[in-house]
C-alpha positions in Angstrom: 47.7 97.6 26.1 49.8 94.4 26.6 53.1 95.4 28.2 54.7 92.3 26.7 53.8 92.9 23.0 55.3 95.4 20.6 53.5 98.5 19.6 51.8 98.6 16.2 50.1 101.5 14.4 48.2 101.5 11.1 48.9 105.1 10.4 52.1 107.0 10.5 50.5 110.1 12.1 49.2 108.0 15.0 52.7 106.7 15.6 54.0 110.2 15.6 51.4 111.4 18.0 51.9 108.5 20.4 55.7 108.8 20.3 55.5 112.5 21.1 53.3 111.9 24.1 55.4 108.9 25.3 58.7 110.9 25.1 57.3 113.8 27.1 55.1 112.0 29.6 52.1 114.3 28.9 51.0 116.5 26.0 48.0 118.6 25.1 46.2 118.8 21.8 47.8 122.3 21.4 51.2 120.9 22.0 50.6 118.2 19.4 49.4 120.7 16.8 52.4 123.0 17.4 54.9 120.2 17.2 53.7 117.8 14.6 52.1 120.0 11.9 49.1 117.6 11.4 45.8 119.0 10.2 43.8 119.8 13.4 40.8 117.8 12.4 42.9 114.8 11.4 44.9 115.1 14.6 41.8 114.9 16.8 40.6 112.0 14.8 43.9 110.1 15.3 43.9 111.0 19.0 40.3 109.6 19.4 41.4 106.3 17.8 44.5 106.1 20.0 42.3 106.6 23.0 39.8 104.1 21.7 42.5 101.5 21.2 43.9 102.0 24.7 47.2 103.5 23.7 46.6 107.0 25.0 44.4 108.2 27.9 43.3 111.5 29.3 45.6 112.9 32.1 45.0 116.1 34.0 43.3 119.0 32.3 43.3 118.5 28.5 46.6 116.6 28.5 47.2 113.0 27.2 49.5 110.3 28.5 50.4 106.7 27.7 47.7 104.3 28.7 48.4 100.9 30.2 44.9 99.6 31.1 46.0 99.5 34.7 42.7 99.3 36.5 41.0 101.4 39.2 42.1 102.9 42.5 41.9 100.4 45.5 40.9 101.7 48.9 42.3 99.8 51.9 42.0 99.9 55.7 44.4 97.9 57.8 44.0 98.5 61.5 44.1 102.2 62.0 45.7 102.8 58.5 43.8 104.0 55.5 45.5 104.2 52.2 44.9 103.9 48.4 46.7 102.0 45.7 46.4 103.3 42.2 48.2 103.5 38.8 50.7 106.3 38.9 50.4 109.3 36.6 52.9 111.8 35.4 51.8 114.2 38.1 53.2 111.7 40.7 56.7 112.0 39.4 58.2 114.4 42.1 56.5 112.5 44.9 57.7 109.2 43.6 61.3 110.4 43.3 61.2 111.7 46.8 59.8 108.5 48.3 62.2 106.2 46.4 65.2 108.3 47.4 64.2 108.4 51.1 63.6 104.7 51.3 66.9 103.9 49.4 68.8 106.2 51.8 67.6 104.2 54.9 67.6 100.7 53.3 70.1 100.5 50.4 68.4 99.5 47.2 70.6 100.3 44.2 68.1 99.3 41.6 65.4 101.6 43.1 67.9 104.4 43.5 68.8 104.0 39.8 65.1 104.1 38.9 64.7 107.4 40.8 67.7 108.9 39.1 66.4 107.8 35.7 62.8 109.2 36.0 64.1 112.4 37.5 66.5 112.9 34.6 64.0 111.9 31.9 61.1 113.7 33.6 58.9 110.9 32.3 57.3 108.4 34.5 55.5 105.8 32.4 57.1 104.4 29.3 56.0 102.0 26.6 58.0 102.0 23.4 60.0 99.7 21.2 62.8 99.5 23.8 61.1 99.1 27.2 57.9 99.2 29.2 57.9 101.0 32.6 54.9 101.0 34.9 54.3 102.3 38.4 51.6 101.9 41.0 51.6 104.2 44.0 50.4 103.9 47.6 49.0 107.2 48.9 47.8 108.5 52.2 45.7 111.7 51.8 47.1 112.0 48.2 50.7 111.9 49.4 52.9 109.2 47.8 54.2 107.0 50.6 55.0 103.8 48.6 55.4 102.4 45.1 55.8 99.3 43.1 57.6 99.6 39.8 57.9 97.2 36.9 60.3 97.4 34.0 60.4 95.1 31.0 62.7 95.2 28.0 60.9 94.9 24.6 63.2 92.1 23.6 61.7 88.8 22.4 64.1 86.6 24.3 63.2 88.4 27.6 59.6 89.2 26.9 58.4 86.8 29.6 60.3 88.6 32.4 60.0 91.9 34.2 62.1 93.6 36.9 60.2 94.8 39.9 61.0 97.1 42.8 58.8 98.0 45.8 59.1 100.2 48.8 57.3 102.1 51.5 58.2 105.0 53.8 59.2 103.6 57.2 56.3 105.2 59.1 53.7 103.4 57.0 55.3 99.9 56.9 53.1 98.8 59.9 50.1 99.2 57.6 51.1 96.2 55.4 51.1 98.6 52.5 54.1 96.9 51.0 52.3 93.6 50.7 49.3 95.3 48.9 51.6 97.1 46.5 53.6 93.9 45.7 50.3 92.0 45.1 49.1 94.8 42.7 52.4 94.7 40.8 52.4 90.9 40.5 48.7 90.9 39.4 49.5 93.5 36.7 52.5 91.5 35.5 50.5 88.3 35.3 47.7 90.0 33.4 50.2 91.4 30.9 51.6 87.9 30.2 54.9 88.0 32.2 55.9 84.7 33.6 58.8 85.7 35.9 59.6 88.7 38.0 63.0 89.5 39.4 64.7 91.9 41.8 68.2 92.4 43.1 69.1 94.0 46.5 72.3 94.4 48.5 72.7 91.6 51.1 72.8 94.3 53.8 69.1 95.1 53.1 67.9 92.2 55.1 64.4 93.7 55.5 63.8 93.6 51.7 65.2 90.1 51.5 63.0 88.8 54.3 60.0 90.7 52.9 60.3 89.0 49.5 61.2 85.5 50.9 58.1 85.7 53.1 56.0 86.1 50.0 57.4 83.2 48.0 60.4 84.7 46.4 63.6 82.7 46.0 67.2 83.5 45.8 68.5 82.6 42.4 72.1 83.7 42.9 74.5 85.8 44.9 77.2 88.0 43.3 79.9 88.5 45.8 81.2 92.0 46.5 79.1 93.4 43.7 78.3 96.7 45.4 80.5 99.1 47.3 78.4 101.0 49.9 79.9 103.5 52.3 83.4 102.1 51.4 82.5 98.5 52.1 81.9 95.7 49.6 78.5 94.1 49.8 77.0 91.1 48.0 74.1 91.4 45.6 71.2 89.0 46.3 69.3 88.2 43.0 65.8 87.1 43.8 62.9 86.0 41.5 59.4 84.6 41.5 57.5 82.8 38.8 53.9 84.1 38.4 
């Protein structure tokens, strides 16, 4: 599914099925039957077509979730570190929220903190609807989420070539170069989906994030003075971007 194109359905029941799953993050066939009052045989037929067309995918058990065509799990070894990078699933929500909040507490990242609050409140990880697309990849060590890369794009024609990105890794795993691998995975996904420019904004006090992005070809587009107030002090916002 192309993250930069609008959704289209050739049957109203397929739209209803997709929208129900998308709003809730995951849903089983039984959930769909109970909620949508579609004939069971017809419902299963529509689900099969949505899966065939890459709009829905099987999640855990008999549940369905939004599909993004995000590729396989990558296994990495860096020095003594072993980790995996894979597309996130709804089951990763709690681990992701915890990882993002822990990183944002140590190295202020207002955008990432906002993302954590949003997915925690909505209880939905991946989104692809007529308003926005939201994608995550996670870095895991022994199935524990220790890092992430997140991309969000508005479904608005004038901004369809752009996506916002955040990336972070728990401090004890940064020596593994996990952040670089996550960023590369996110950039590759954005390029594949047709985005031309990625952007991110961080407080000027988060020098580690700024240096990390600059070292990988990102440029500062603008600085908004005193945009944040962190612990009672005004801090500039550094707006960074990269064309891909």
